[in-house]
Structures are given as C-alpha cells and as structure tokens.
C-alpha positions as CSV (number, residue, x, y, z in Angstrom):
1,M,190.7,-30.6,102.1
2,A,192.5,-28.0,104.1
3,R,195.4,-26.0,102.6
4,Y,198.0,-24.1,104.7
5,V,198.9,-20.7,103.2
6,G,202.0,-18.8,104.4
7,V,202.3,-15.2,103.3
8,D,205.5,-13.1,103.5
9,L,204.0,-9.6,103.3
10,H,205.9,-6.4,102.2
11,R,205.0,-2.8,101.5
12,D,204.0,-3.3,97.8
13,C,204.1,-7.1,97.3
14,F,203.8,-10.5,99.0
15,T,205.0,-14.0,98.5
16,V,202.6,-16.9,99.0
17,C,203.3,-20.5,99.7
18,I,200.3,-22.9,99.6
19,R,200.9,-26.2,101.3
20,S,198.6,-29.2,100.9
21,E,197.9,-31.7,103.6
22,A,200.1,-34.2,101.7
23,G,203.0,-31.7,102.0
24,R,203.1,-30.5,98.4
25,T,203.8,-26.8,98.0
26,Q,203.2,-24.1,95.4
27,T,204.9,-20.7,95.7
28,R,204.1,-17.4,93.9
29,E,204.8,-13.7,94.2
30,W,202.0,-11.2,94.0
31,K,201.7,-7.4,93.8
32,L,199.8,-5.9,96.7
33,K,197.5,-4.1,94.3
34,D,196.3,-7.6,93.2
35,V,195.4,-8.7,96.7
36,R,191.7,-8.9,95.8
37,E,192.4,-11.3,93.0
38,F,194.5,-13.4,95.4
39,A,191.6,-13.4,97.9
40,R,189.2,-14.8,95.2
41,R,191.4,-17.8,94.8
42,L,191.3,-18.8,98.5
43,K,188.9,-21.5,99.8
44,P,186.8,-21.5,102.9
45,A,188.7,-24.5,104.3
46,D,192.1,-22.7,104.0
47,E,194.2,-21.6,106.9
48,L,196.4,-18.6,106.3
49,A,199.4,-17.2,108.4
50,V,201.0,-13.8,107.9
51,E,203.5,-11.9,110.0
52,A,202.4,-8.7,111.8
53,T,203.7,-5.7,109.7
54,G,202.6,-2.2,109.0
55,N,200.0,-3.1,106.4
56,T,198.8,-6.4,107.9
57,R,195.5,-4.8,108.8
58,Y,194.8,-3.8,105.2
59,F,195.7,-7.3,104.0
60,A,193.5,-8.8,106.7
61,S,190.5,-6.6,105.7
62,V,190.6,-8.1,102.2
63,V,191.5,-11.7,102.9
64,K,190.3,-12.7,106.4
65,E,186.7,-13.5,105.5
66,K,187.8,-15.7,102.6
67,V,189.5,-18.4,104.8
68,G,188.5,-20.6,107.6
69,R,191.4,-19.5,109.9
70,F,193.4,-16.3,109.6
71,V,196.5,-16.1,111.9
72,V,198.6,-13.0,112.5
73,V,202.1,-14.2,113.6
74,N,204.1,-12.4,116.3
75,P,207.5,-11.9,114.5
76,S,209.4,-11.2,117.8
77,Q,208.5,-14.7,119.0
78,F,208.7,-16.6,115.6
79,K,212.5,-16.8,115.6
80,V,212.5,-19.5,112.9
81,I,212.2,-16.8,110.3
82,S,214.1,-13.9,112.0
83,Q,217.1,-16.1,112.8
84,S,217.1,-18.2,109.6
85,V,220.4,-18.6,107.7
86,K,218.3,-18.7,104.5
87,K,216.4,-15.4,104.6
88,T,214.4,-15.1,101.4
89,D,210.8,-14.2,100.8
90,R,210.1,-17.7,99.4
91,N,211.7,-19.5,102.3
92,D,209.8,-17.3,104.8
93,A,206.5,-18.1,103.2
94,E,207.3,-21.8,103.1
95,T,208.3,-21.7,106.7
96,L,205.0,-20.0,107.7
97,A,203.0,-22.6,105.8
98,L,204.9,-25.5,107.3
99,Y,204.6,-24.3,110.9
100,L,200.9,-23.4,110.4
101,S,200.2,-26.9,109.2
102,K,201.6,-28.2,112.5
103,D,199.8,-25.4,114.5
104,L,203.2,-24.1,115.9
105,V,203.0,-20.4,114.9
106,P,202.9,-17.9,117.8
107,E,199.7,-15.9,117.2
108,V,199.2,-12.3,118.0
109,R,195.9,-10.6,118.8
110,M,194.5,-8.3,116.1
111,K,192.3,-5.7,117.8
112,D,189.3,-4.1,116.1
113,E,189.6,-0.8,114.3
114,A,188.5,1.4,117.2
115,H,191.0,0.0,119.7
116,A,193.8,0.0,117.1
117,Q,193.2,3.6,116.3
118,M,193.2,4.6,119.9
119,A,196.5,2.7,120.4
120,S,198.0,4.6,117.4
121,L,196.9,7.9,118.9
122,A,198.5,7.0,122.3
123,Q,201.8,6.0,120.5
124,T,201.9,9.3,118.6
125,R,201.2,11.2,121.8
126,D,204.0,9.3,123.6
127,K,206.5,10.2,120.8
128,L,205.6,13.9,121.0
129,V,205.9,13.9,124.8
130,K,209.3,12.3,124.6
131,L,210.5,14.8,122.0
132,R,209.2,17.7,124.1
133,T,211.1,16.3,127.1
134,T,214.3,16.2,125.0
135,L,213.9,19.9,124.0
136,K,213.2,20.9,127.6
137,N,216.4,19.1,128.7
138,K,218.3,21.0,126.0
139,I,217.1,24.4,127.3
140,H,218.1,23.3,130.8
141,N,221.6,22.4,129.6
142,I,222.0,25.7,127.7
143,L,221.0,27.7,130.8
144,S,223.0,25.5,133.2
145,A,226.2,26.1,131.1
146,R,225.7,29.8,131.8
147,G,225.1,29.5,135.5
148,I,221.3,30.0,135.2
149,V,219.3,27.6,137.3
150,M,215.7,26.9,136.3
151,P,213.7,23.7,137.1
152,K,212.7,21.8,134.0
153,E,209.1,22.0,135.0
154,A,209.3,25.7,134.4
155,F,209.5,25.1,130.7
156,S,206.1,23.4,130.6
157,G,204.1,26.7,130.8
158,E,204.0,29.9,128.8
159,A,205.4,31.9,131.8
160,G,208.6,29.9,131.9
161,L,209.1,29.9,128.1
162,N,208.6,33.6,128.0
163,K,211.1,34.0,130.7
164,V,213.6,32.0,128.7
165,L,213.0,34.2,125.6
166,A,213.5,37.4,127.6
167,M,217.0,36.4,128.6
168,R,219.9,38.2,127.0
169,L,222.5,35.6,126.3
170,G,223.9,36.7,122.9
171,P,222.4,36.5,119.4
172,M,223.3,32.9,118.6
173,V,222.1,31.5,121.9
174,E,218.9,33.6,121.8
175,L,218.1,32.3,118.3
176,E,218.7,28.7,119.3
177,L,216.4,29.1,122.3
178,Q,213.8,30.8,120.2
179,V,213.7,27.9,117.8
180,I,213.5,25.4,120.6
181,V,210.7,27.3,122.4
182,E,208.7,27.5,119.1
183,Q,209.0,23.7,118.7
184,I,207.9,23.1,122.3
185,R,204.9,25.4,121.8
186,S,204.0,23.5,118.6
187,L,204.3,20.2,120.5
188,N,202.2,21.5,123.3
189,A,199.4,22.3,120.8
190,G,199.7,18.9,119.1
191,I,199.7,17.0,122.4
192,A,196.6,18.9,123.5
193,K,194.8,18.0,120.2
194,L,195.7,14.3,120.7
195,D,194.5,14.4,124.3
196,G,191.1,15.7,123.1
197,L,190.9,12.9,120.5
198,I,192.0,10.2,123.0
199,K,189.5,11.5,125.5
200,S,186.5,11.7,123.1
201,G,187.3,8.5,121.3
202,G,188.0,6.6,124.5
203,E,184.6,7.5,125.9
204,K,183.1,5.4,123.1
205,L,185.1,2.3,124.0
206,P,183.3,-0.4,126.0
207,G,184.6,-0.4,129.6
208,H,185.5,3.3,129.7
209,E,182.8,4.1,132.3
210,N,183.9,1.1,134.3
211,L,187.6,2.1,134.5
212,T,187.0,5.8,135.2
213,S,185.0,4.8,138.2
214,I,188.2,3.5,139.7
215,K,189.9,6.2,141.8
216,G,193.3,6.7,140.1
217,I,192.3,6.1,136.5
218,G,191.4,9.3,134.5
219,P,189.7,9.5,131.1
220,T,193.0,9.6,129.1
221,S,194.5,6.7,131.1
222,A,191.4,4.7,130.7
223,S,191.5,5.2,126.9
224,I,195.1,4.1,126.8
225,L,194.5,1.0,128.9
226,L,191.5,0.0,126.9
227,S,193.3,0.4,123.6
228,T,195.8,-2.2,124.8
229,I,193.3,-4.6,126.5
230,G,190.8,-4.6,123.7
231,D,188.1,-7.2,124.4
232,V,188.8,-8.5,128.0
233,K,187.2,-11.8,127.0
234,D,190.3,-12.6,125.0
235,F,192.0,-13.3,128.3
236,A,191.1,-16.4,130.2
237,D,192.2,-15.0,133.5
238,E,194.1,-12.2,135.3
239,G,197.4,-13.9,134.7
240,K,197.0,-13.9,130.9
241,L,196.3,-10.2,131.0
242,A,199.3,-9.6,133.2
243,S,201.5,-11.6,130.8
244,Y,200.2,-9.5,127.9
245,F,201.2,-6.3,129.7
246,G,204.6,-7.8,130.4
247,I,204.3,-7.3,134.1
248,V,205.0,-10.9,135.1
249,P,208.5,-12.2,136.0
250,K,210.7,-14.3,133.6
251,V,210.9,-17.9,134.7
252,D,213.9,-20.0,133.7
253,K,213.4,-23.6,134.8
254,S,215.6,-26.5,134.0
255,N,215.5,-29.9,135.7
256,K,215.4,-29.0,139.5
257,T,216.7,-25.5,139.0
258,E,214.2,-22.6,138.8
259,H,215.2,-19.0,138.5
260,I,212.7,-16.1,138.6
261,G,214.0,-12.9,137.1
262,R,212.8,-9.4,136.3
263,I,209.5,-8.8,134.6
264,T,209.3,-9.7,130.9
265,K,208.3,-6.2,129.7
266,R,206.5,-7.7,126.7
267,G,203.6,-5.8,125.1
268,S,203.0,-2.1,125.1
269,K,205.4,0.1,127.1
270,I,202.9,3.0,127.1
271,A,200.2,0.8,128.7
272,R,202.7,-0.5,131.3
273,T,203.8,3.0,132.2
274,T,200.2,4.2,132.3
275,L,199.3,1.2,134.6
276,V,202.1,2.0,137.0
277,Q,201.2,5.8,137.1
278,C,197.5,4.9,137.8
279,T,198.6,2.4,140.5
280,L,200.7,5.1,142.3
281,I,197.6,7.3,142.4
282,A,195.1,4.6,143.3
283,K,197.1,3.4,146.3
284,R,196.8,6.8,147.9
285,Y,193.0,6.3,148.1
286,S,192.6,2.5,148.4
287,P,193.5,1.1,151.9
288,Y,193.7,-2.3,150.3
289,L,196.3,-1.4,147.7
290,K,198.2,0.8,150.2
291,K,198.4,-2.0,152.7
292,Y,199.6,-4.5,150.0
293,Y,202.2,-2.0,148.8
294,E,203.6,-1.4,152.3
295,R,203.8,-5.1,153.0
296,I,205.8,-5.8,149.8
297,K,208.0,-2.8,150.3
298,K,209.2,-4.0,153.7
299,M,210.1,-7.4,152.3
300,R,211.4,-6.5,148.8
301,G,212.0,-2.8,148.4
302,T,210.2,0.1,146.7
303,G,210.7,-0.8,143.1
304,K,209.4,-4.4,143.4
305,A,206.6,-3.2,145.6
306,I,205.4,-0.8,142.9
307,I,205.4,-3.5,140.2
308,A,203.7,-6.0,142.5
309,T,201.0,-3.5,143.4
310,A,200.6,-2.6,139.7
311,R,200.1,-6.4,139.0
312,K,197.5,-6.5,141.8
313,F,195.8,-3.3,140.4
314,L,195.7,-4.9,136.9
315,G,193.8,-7.8,138.5
316,I,191.2,-5.3,139.8
317,I,191.0,-3.8,136.3
318,Y,190.4,-7.2,134.8
319,Q,187.6,-8.1,137.2
320,T,186.1,-4.7,136.8
321,L,185.8,-5.1,133.0
322,K,184.9,-8.8,133.1
323,N,182.1,-8.3,135.5
324,N,181.0,-4.9,134.2
325,W,181.5,-3.2,137.5
326,V,181.1,0.5,138.0
327,F,182.3,1.7,141.4
328,E,180.3,4.1,143.5
329,D,183.1,4.1,146.1
330,F,186.3,2.5,144.9
331,P,188.4,2.9,148.1
332,N,185.8,0.8,149.9
333,F,185.0,-1.4,147.0
334,V,181.4,-0.3,146.8
335,I,179.8,-1.1,143.4
336,A,177.1,1.2,142.2
337,D,173.5,-0.1,141.8
338,R,172.8,-0.2,138.1
339,P,169.6,-1.0,136.2
340,A,169.5,-4.5,134.8
C-alpha cells in the first residue's frame, strides 16, 4: 500500500507528514543528523515530495533509493505553500503529502552531480564578473568626477589599472583607487581559475564536442549550456527545452481572448544570457540564422529578432545533442563523418 510522504526541509531539521491512501496522517519532526534513521523507516512503495532547497541534494542522496518515487518540488510554482495563510512546518509537510497523493505537485528536475557542479561554478563566476563590473564602474565614476575620461574597457587589463594607480589625485582618492584595483586584480585571478575549471570540467560532459562544433559556441559557453540542459532526453521536444530556458512568450488565454506577452524568463539567467551571446556570434557565420534574424528584425524590431533567433538557435542545439551531431562545417550544416 502506497504512502505519501511530505517533507518540509530546513538547514538542520525536517518535518515529515506520512499520509495513507485512506487519508490518515502522521507528522513528526526530525533532526537532519538523523536522516539515515528516517530513511530506514521508508518503504519501497512510498512516494516522497520535498521542496528544492540548499541541502535537498544531500537529503536526496540518503533517501531517494529507499522510495518508489522521489519528487523535488519547484517552490516558485508551488504557491499553495508560499502563499499560505497558515505557514508552519507541520502544515507545509501536510500540504506536500496531500498534493503528492493527488499528483498535483510541480516537479523540478534534479541534475546529476557533474552537471550540478558545473552549474554552481558558472553561478559563482557570474557573481564575480558582476562584482568586477561594479568596481570598474566605481573607478569610472571617480575619474569622471575629476574630468578624466577613460573607457571602462581600459580597466580590464593591467595597463589600464596601472595607469589609474599612477594618477595623482590626492591621498584619499589614491588610496580608494588602490583598494579597488587590488580587488579587481583578485577578481581577475579568481575568474581565470574558474574559467579553467569550467573548461576542463565541461569537456568531460556528454555533448561538449557536439556543441563546440557549432560555430559561435566556445568551450566555456558549451559548458554553461550543458550544465543547464543536463540530459537532453529529459525534454520531449525543442519547445520543452525553450520553456525550460524561459525563452518562450507568456500566454494569457481566457474564453476567446488570447494575449501573448514577453518571454517568461524562467530558468537560468546565466544560460539564457550565454545562449543569446552565442546566437549573436553564430548568426555572423550562418546564412540560415542571419536570414532568419533579418526577416524578424524587419517585422518586429531588433530586440525581438534577437530573442526569436536565440529560440531558433536553441532548437539547433537540441537537435545537435539529441542526434549526436558533430559539425564539420556548421555554416553550411555539414555533419562530420564519424565511426559508428
């Protein structure tokens, strides 16, 4: 007999509600250090639902193989809990168990360790790049306030940073600039290390050779895209992958009225940004993508043309991974002969 188990997971504890097919419930609190004891009490026919949190992967590593079905719930889509007027651990666990029993919980994919680690590296790199940009903007503002004009790009290299340090602008300003420059140099070193890890780790992911054979996708971009996609077989078609990337329009349909809005922007912002950047490069080389871009641009403008072309390019990425294509000549869609 199946049991439906709802788990409200926290940093050092979790609350469990076990619901029988007849609707009877039992609720108990556990310490996270006792998770293995909890796992031993589960049954192969059990179904378990837990919201995605920072330690869900650890919880899953202990519990997942003990139950018949393990569901990670997308908290941003499961508004029943986030918008509940009765927000307690016990109520959240009971709600998860109830909706699991009715198969109404929005499930989120849980990627394997290699793809998850690559995604984590990409997120860390993105944070460091944004922090570096903030510091560059600060230097630009300090200099602009004193009538000194230097392009922000100049602060990316050592020559530009040394030029900033050589300026005589008064003790306090010079010290401030020195601290900022030191931080930028530290960030440069950290980003370079992460780039190396992303490149070397990405090369081991299935599909890396396929994506880098596409003109416009480099080793780092391929790693970031693959860390988001994971196993392409998880997506039934191109549209499912596009929806996962958040690059499909919102549709609001009621009765006979239908409104199509901006893209949903669900999923990884890093992957979406990487996809657009790769698209802009690929369309320079691919007559097919360039022609498509120019046609949409005439009808709907540059911004929408870029997004539409990125959606088209993602379809090519999907087919490339699904069919295990490696391009010999991507601009002309020539696939390399490979041994069977």
